[in-house]
C-alpha positions in Angstrom: -234.1 21.2 -206.4 -237.5 22.0 -205.0 -237.8 24.5 -202.2 -240.2 24.6 -199.3 -240.4 26.5 -196.1 -237.5 24.5 -194.7 -235.0 25.0 -197.5 -233.8 27.7 -199.9 -232.4 31.1 -199.1 -233.5 32.7 -195.9 -232.8 35.8 -194.0 -233.1 37.0 -190.4 -235.0 40.2 -189.9 -234.9 42.3 -186.7 -237.8 44.6 -186.0 -236.1 47.6 -184.4 -239.3 48.9 -182.9 -239.9 45.7 -181.0 -236.3 45.1 -179.9 -235.8 45.9 -176.2 -232.1 45.0 -176.0 -232.4 41.7 -174.1 -229.6 40.4 -176.5 -230.6 36.7 -176.3 -230.4 36.6 -180.1 -226.8 37.8 -180.1 -225.8 35.2 -177.6 -227.5 32.4 -179.7 -226.4 33.5 -183.2 -223.6 36.1 -183.1 -222.9 35.4 -186.7 -226.1 37.2 -187.7 -226.7 39.7 -185.0 -224.7 42.8 -184.1 -225.5 45.1 -181.1 -225.4 48.8 -181.5 -224.0 51.3 -178.9 -227.4 51.5 -177.2 -227.6 47.7 -176.8 -230.2 47.0 -179.5 -229.9 44.2 -182.0 -229.5 44.5 -185.8 -229.1 41.9 -188.5 -225.5 41.7 -189.9 -225.6 42.9 -193.5 -228.8 41.8 -195.3 -229.5 39.1 -192.8 -229.2 36.4 -195.4 -227.6 33.3 -193.9 -226.4 29.8 -195.1 -228.5 26.7 -194.4 -225.9 25.6 -191.9 -227.1 28.4 -189.5 -230.9 27.7 -190.0 -231.3 25.8 -186.7 -229.5 28.5 -184.7 -231.5 31.3 -186.4 -234.8 29.5 -185.6 -233.7 29.1 -182.0 -232.9 32.8 -181.8 -236.3 33.7 -183.2 -238.1 31.4 -180.8 -236.2 32.9 -177.8 -236.9 36.6 -178.4 -239.2 37.7 -175.6 -240.3 40.7 -177.6 -241.0 38.8 -180.9 -238.6 41.2 -182.6 -237.0 38.5 -184.9 -238.5 36.7 -187.8 -237.2 34.5 -190.6 -238.1 35.2 -194.2 -237.7 32.8 -197.1 -236.5 34.3 -200.3 -237.8 32.7 -203.5 -235.4 32.1 -206.4 -237.0 34.9 -208.3 -236.2 37.4 -205.6 -239.7 37.5 -204.2 -240.2 36.9 -200.5 -242.7 34.7 -198.8 
Protein backbone atom coordinates (compact mmCIF):
# COMPACT_ATOMS: atom_id res chain seq x y z
CA UNK A 1 0.00 0.00 0.00
CA UNK A 2 1.54 3.28 -1.08
CA UNK A 3 1.34 6.25 1.26
CA UNK A 4 0.97 9.88 0.42
CA UNK A 5 0.17 12.96 2.48
CA UNK A 6 -3.46 11.84 2.79
CA UNK A 7 -2.81 8.32 4.07
CA UNK A 8 -0.58 6.50 6.51
CA UNK A 9 0.01 7.06 10.19
CA UNK A 10 -0.44 10.62 11.39
CA UNK A 11 -0.33 12.45 14.65
CA UNK A 12 -1.66 15.70 16.01
CA UNK A 13 0.86 18.04 17.58
CA UNK A 14 -0.04 20.93 19.87
CA UNK A 15 2.44 23.82 20.13
CA UNK A 16 2.10 24.73 23.81
CA UNK A 17 3.81 28.09 23.27
CA UNK A 18 1.15 29.15 20.75
CA UNK A 19 -1.92 27.74 22.48
CA UNK A 20 -3.98 30.48 24.13
CA UNK A 21 -6.72 28.23 25.51
CA UNK A 22 -9.54 28.95 23.07
CA UNK A 23 -10.31 25.20 23.21
CA UNK A 24 -11.95 25.01 19.79
CA UNK A 25 -9.81 21.95 19.12
CA UNK A 26 -11.16 20.09 22.13
CA UNK A 27 -14.71 20.78 21.04
CA UNK A 28 -13.96 19.50 17.53
CA UNK A 29 -11.87 16.43 18.42
CA UNK A 30 -12.09 15.56 22.09
CA UNK A 31 -10.68 12.12 21.27
CA UNK A 32 -7.24 13.67 20.66
CA UNK A 33 -7.18 16.77 22.86
CA UNK A 34 -7.15 17.13 26.60
CA UNK A 35 -7.29 20.42 28.47
CA UNK A 36 -5.04 21.04 31.46
CA UNK A 37 -6.03 22.80 34.70
CA UNK A 38 -5.11 26.18 33.20
CA UNK A 39 -7.27 25.65 30.12
CA UNK A 40 -4.52 24.88 27.61
CA UNK A 41 -4.71 22.07 25.06
CA UNK A 42 -2.42 19.05 24.90
CA UNK A 43 -2.47 16.03 22.61
CA UNK A 44 -3.70 12.84 24.23
CA UNK A 45 -0.78 10.40 24.51
CA UNK A 46 1.50 10.58 21.49
CA UNK A 47 -1.14 12.28 19.36
CA UNK A 48 -1.22 9.37 16.90
CA UNK A 49 -4.71 8.80 15.57
CA UNK A 50 -6.55 6.37 13.29
CA UNK A 51 -7.48 7.33 9.74
CA UNK A 52 -11.13 7.49 10.83
CA UNK A 53 -10.33 10.69 12.76
CA UNK A 54 -8.34 12.37 9.97
CA UNK A 55 -11.15 14.65 8.83
CA UNK A 56 -11.91 15.83 12.36
CA UNK A 57 -8.21 16.38 13.09
CA UNK A 58 -7.81 18.46 9.93
CA UNK A 59 -10.85 20.52 10.87
CA UNK A 60 -9.38 21.19 14.33
CA UNK A 61 -6.06 22.30 12.81
CA UNK A 62 -7.83 24.66 10.41
CA UNK A 63 -9.96 26.14 13.20
CA UNK A 64 -7.18 27.03 15.63
CA UNK A 65 -6.96 30.84 15.68
CA UNK A 66 -3.41 30.70 17.09
CA UNK A 67 -2.09 28.10 14.60
CA UNK A 68 -1.06 25.97 17.57
CA UNK A 69 -2.03 22.65 15.95
CA UNK A 70 -0.41 20.76 13.14
CA UNK A 71 -0.59 17.30 11.64
CA UNK A 72 2.50 15.23 11.03
CA UNK A 73 2.68 12.16 8.81
CA UNK A 74 4.86 9.39 10.15
CA UNK A 75 6.65 7.31 7.53
CA UNK A 76 6.69 3.53 7.90
CA UNK A 77 10.37 3.67 8.85
CA UNK A 78 9.55 5.88 11.81
CA UNK A 79 10.75 9.06 10.13
CA UNK A 80 8.45 12.05 10.03
CA UNK A 81 7.59 14.31 7.16
